[in-house]
N, C-alpha and C positions, 0 to 999 in steps of 0.2 A: 584516506581509505576509499576505494571504489565502492559505489553503491552495490548492495546485494539485491539481485532480482531473483525472485522465486516464481515457479509456475505451479499452480494447484490443479489437480485433476478435477474433472466435472463433479465427482463425488465429494471432494473436499470443498469445492465451491458451493455445493448444495448445503453443506454443514454451515458455512459462513453465512449464507443467505437466511438460514433459519435463526442464527444467533445474533445477527446484526442488521441494522436498518440500511436499506438501499437508497441512495440519493441519486437524483437525476439532475445534471447540470444543464441549464438552458443555453448558456454561453461558454466560450472558452474561459478557463480559470487557472491562473498560475497558483499552485498550492504549495510547492516547495521551491525554494530559491537556493542557488549555489552558495556554498560557504556558510549556510545557516543550518542549525539543528532542526530537523523536521518536527513539526508540531503534531503530525499524524502519520500513520501508515496508510497505504492505499491498496485496496484490492479492486481490480477491474472486473466488473460483472458483465458489462456490455459496452461497446464503443472503444474509444482509444484514449491513451494517456501518452503524451510525448515526453521523452527523456531529452533534456536540453543541456548543452554545454556552450557557454558563451553566446546564449540566445539562439543557437542553431540546433535543429532537431538531429539528434544522433541515433535515436531508436524510437520506434513506436511500439508501445505495449498494448496488447489486446486482452480479451477475456481470459481470465485465469491467472494473470500476472499479479504479483503482490510485491510491493516495494516500500521502503522507508522504515519498516519496523525494527530492523537491526540498528539503524542509526538513531532512531527515536529512543529505544530502550537504553542504548549505550551512550547517548548524548554526543554522537559524532557529527560534525558538520557534513552536510551533503556536498558531494563533488559535482552533482548535476542538479538541475532544476526539473520540475515536473509540471506539465500543463495538461489539465483535463480538457478534452475536446468537447464541444457543444453536443448535447443529446446523449452523452455518455452516462452510464450508470456505474456507480462505484460504492464501495463500503469504506468509510473512514474508520480507522482503528486507532483509538487513543491509547496512550501509555497506560492509563488506569485499567482499560479493558484487557490489555495484554497481561499486565501484572496480576489482575484478578484471576484470569484463566490459569496462569502459572501456579497460583496458590490453591485453586479449586481441586478437590479430590476428583479423580476420574477424567480430568481434562488434559492429561499429559499428551494425549494423541491428537489434540485439536490441531487443525491444519495451520493456523497462524503461528503456533509455537515452534514449528520446524524452521520458521524463518528467523528465529533468534537464537538458535543453538550454536 
């Protein structure tokens, strides 16, 4: 199954930034590998994340893109790898974070939940 890539509006990104910790990566970091179930979802706050197939860049994702949560929740292997580029700021979204949001009252409109519908 092809990776699902979502784009969040600036308002939706602001909600994410309030609810989750923003991490800055000093160096390039491969965080998702092809044919493995992702261990986290990724929201790009600033910078770039490369979408890789056979170690070649197929697409570069920038601010507002969110990936990996559909595969994370449904435990599907990734068809592409992801590399966070140096100096990029991202939010890591764990499976427990997403499930907790799904169960919380009043969180049905949270931006990351649209990525797993």
